[in-house]
Structure formats: structure tokens, C-alpha cells
Steps between C-alpha positions, in 0.01 A plus 500: 500500500227555240526379143520793259333329209214380717443856611512630143255233378260557788511883467451494120205263533327751735571823307366353176152481667318828461370604848439875465251633757224750417422793731161549334381152588300430817579133525782320689710413318442798276573299184413143413849441359659516846329170573727325248814565701323451835388153400842417363669601825253298708573189285877552520481530878308173525752327267798613701349359819381816688218444750165673544500633138191712455370743235192688607218667309704816450814321372712541813732199506622381837716205606700365792844358556467309829762550773778243518607591852355394835532832685249784470573742223277791394321438171648730235381578148619611156272684259511619140244611240447357158326785322694751288448876451195612293719795378703307249431199284564158650370310196735276307799563728809369317792496742857534366782333697843659488769271632822648642387862453790706363406824673399682184173587320239228467289522183144415600345559163714566196212583270370771741845602616417442868816468706560425868810703575710529822564859403136576577417217739817515711411201720535270204882532507529323839380180342786453256582132462157385619198355314246772424137442396342788311190575291492509123418874511124458441366391843590514863683197641292420807785459749268709718413261651546172319864515619372491856285199419792324333714556806245376745427189295873433455566538873211268596625236262850534642375461858291196395805345337727577796321396816819539703449874498298577814190714469166562662164506323510723195193640324506646150243695310477630143247779446315677217457874431789649700575735212160667536529523879269215585738211564441498873128589491376141519809347655388270784752580771344263748500213256863577403586452863850651501646716780682708242588482130711648228388626163756410233425808293790738522731605219882468485697247693541580870185716541334457841214735573271553802355837428306643205300804403180617657275519195185676389316565180348840416238548227468867423182602306498848349166647387483764228227651279488434128365780286528558121845654455361781287279619791714394793617830645440507875302177476732212409702336779759267353562215746823409336652843593388452862653158501822650363505747788453208745782300347741794489429591863631174639876478567655429160805325636302269732417262220633147428757619243654739746503291823681201641569307825262623773367801304126497448311629197182594319458303176254610235425167339204590273327802356178503297299807415316747290355842563213378714691258725859382563607218724846457644616183672787522746679261728648644816797329668718567807688281753424739790147498631494874580640590163243275334211668681651844416501404129126410508436823693689703241270373230189587691631847583588556135147403406354767731739763370421440135123480563517833685692650204234385253215578734337159485535136616679413173715222648411180681769268646449137589779371725543132580777349707640187332754353742730594789866469583557155645796618711259554791412134500848362434705701764345306795620172340830613350650153558328387179699760306816397687450135398472598130808720526697221662378256234626728219839536666525121542463449125738786409240760408558851631172623659370823361238633741292787356142631494280387217402783262167338442269252659501131568259233601719473804380842619133405487575158651697657784191705595287182478713333765770337290824692528661473162833659396597495135804317354664544160382288211781627274340678206549852362292747297168343586181567295661566166699374207840570668424256779774242570622265768832323568453129560764505773283745695210254489740226618606713797139590585415125520803446724386783727160331541660172592735673748215695666318168558814349651593800716147531635508134609836542671398827664221325687695194620 
């Protein structure tokens, strides 16, 4: 259905634009460079013939594909983000294209001996014979989520070029700052005007997700007393040792590197300190609400226990909920998941329904009144130099979008 070279050219043109977001910025978008791709996308949408193309003051790009059927069909939407992770360089992305992948090691950077190997990244082996796009070993690739953008753009172009495919009104939106958790913060759900939508932001081919973690951030501040070490007996209180006690008292096997599937975790993401004060930053994740609340309670109970041991209020904890499991909002409208599942099967993609071990704009949007399951975009190993994507997966994702539009129209005949 979709032209492979057109998808490659479009995707490469997007990933070469640096769009890293910045969690320390207070603006939206968080970086000026995100505007470059936002404006490019708006212009491309106008050129292809999309209607109601709009880019607002915060770089949210929206557009409409008008219905081509006379009967009433719910307005549906497709959403992807154009920022890339602030955790790994997205500057001077230089994609490598491997045609007819032979199933062996891929040398990303010979000089630095950086190798993408199926012995370590087992999923790679399933794409033997396909066209793989990789990094050059020095940056991330940006398939998260420029693959999703590529797929939505490709699908809209295909529907415009093939008006015999029936569909209702379709809305699309490309957003900034998803990677720093703000992609939905200034999303205008009312203006978007869809009854439901899909984020094209999953990983490997076939993924279909309608639940995610409950998420919170915990900032743990440990207060000590700094005294000259030569005269410190019974006077110095080393905050780093107290922090160590706190860290070691949490369940050691309930961390990201020891959990999978529906298992939750505590993740120590940052530690900074000296004798006087140490700060720990944690993220807390769990799919089950009661387990999630128990994890937060465990931290607070641990604080009381350690403070009692040291005889002072030596620990403060700031807990902040970040997002919730969207399953609660999707289950009442499960037909939207069923349509996506049927669309995948119709284009010979085996649906792989699983919970997201992370967050998604779709979770926040679902709680804002826009139910929003997540569909695969096709990439692997996001946010690092081993990121790659099979072109055939992007082709299939575009086909799924087209089929969802068609099946939705037929469902409401």
C-alpha cells in the first residue's frame, strides 16, 4: 500500500531535525528548536491538501481530513509527538539504512566499536530480510516519536490520494514536550473535537495498549550536620549515610532492572549530596491503584522509622502524582480498542495487547475526556544509540491507521 522509499525519505527528513525537549525549561515548547519541525509539518499538511491546518502559540499542530461519506461517523483522531528525549543527544542524527538485513551484527560505529547485536537485543532477529534504520552510534534515532508522525502523514496522504476508501472526519495532532511529561498539558481537547483518538507511540509491531502505570515522583531530602571531621565525635550527622539507610530499606528487587510486565517498582533516578544535605529523586510506578498507594505509603512509613532512629526530623519527602492508569477511562469504550485490533488483523499484523511500562500522552488525554489507546510505531531501544526501526513496521502502522478509518466508517453505517 505505502511506498517504502517515500516513508524512508519522510522519516529521515524528520529525524535529522533536532527536537530535544528540556525538563528545566518553563516554556511550551520547552525548546525553540521544536518549532522547526512543527512549522515543517504544518506546511507539509497544507501542501498535501489537509483542511483546517493550524499551529498554535505552543506549537501544537492540528489538521483535519474531512469525511467522504454521507452517514454520521464519530470524529476520530491520531496523535504523535515531535520532541525527543532530553536524556540522549538528538543533535546531528545521521541515520544508517540497512537493506535486506542479514540477521547478524550491525556495526553502528566502527571507530568506537559500537555494535547492534541480536545476541543482546533479541528482537532484532525477527526483522531478518527487512530494511532497518539505525543510528550511527553517537545519537539517538528519534523514532520515538517521529515514526508515529511519519505514519500519520503517510496514512493521510494515502487517504487523500484514494478517495474511494470510506472514512469519517479525521483529526490529527502533533505535540511538543511528551518526553518531559507535558505533551498533553496544553492540548485543547475541545478544539480537537474527536470522540476518541489513538496515539501512534508504541514500540514493536503489533503493540496495542490501553493501560499504563500509575506514576508519582518522590523527592527525598535528608538533613545532616556538618562539623570539622577532627572534632566530629557525637556531633556530626552525615546525611549521605542516612540516605544510604533509606535506599537500602526499600525492596531491592522492586526496581526497574528486576521487574517486568505488570510488576511495579521504585526507581532511584538521581542522587546528590554532601555531609550537610543529600537529595534523592525517585519515580514510583505500579499498574494497580492499591499497590501504587501502598508504595507511596511505604516511603512515608520508612521516613518516620528512620527519623525515629536518628531522633530528629532528618528526612522530608515531597510526593507528587504524575499520571494515572488510563484503563479506567478506556474500559467503558472498549469498542475503540476492538476497532484497532480488527484493523491490525485486517492488514496481517498480529495484535499484541499489553500494559505500557511507562506513561503516554494518551493516559493524560483519556482523563481530559479524550479516550486514547496507544498503537505501535515500530521502533526499538528508544532514547539511546541502539535505537532502530524496521521500515516495514512503519508501513504496517500506516496501513493500520487507514484501516481504522475505514472500519470506523463501516461500523456506523
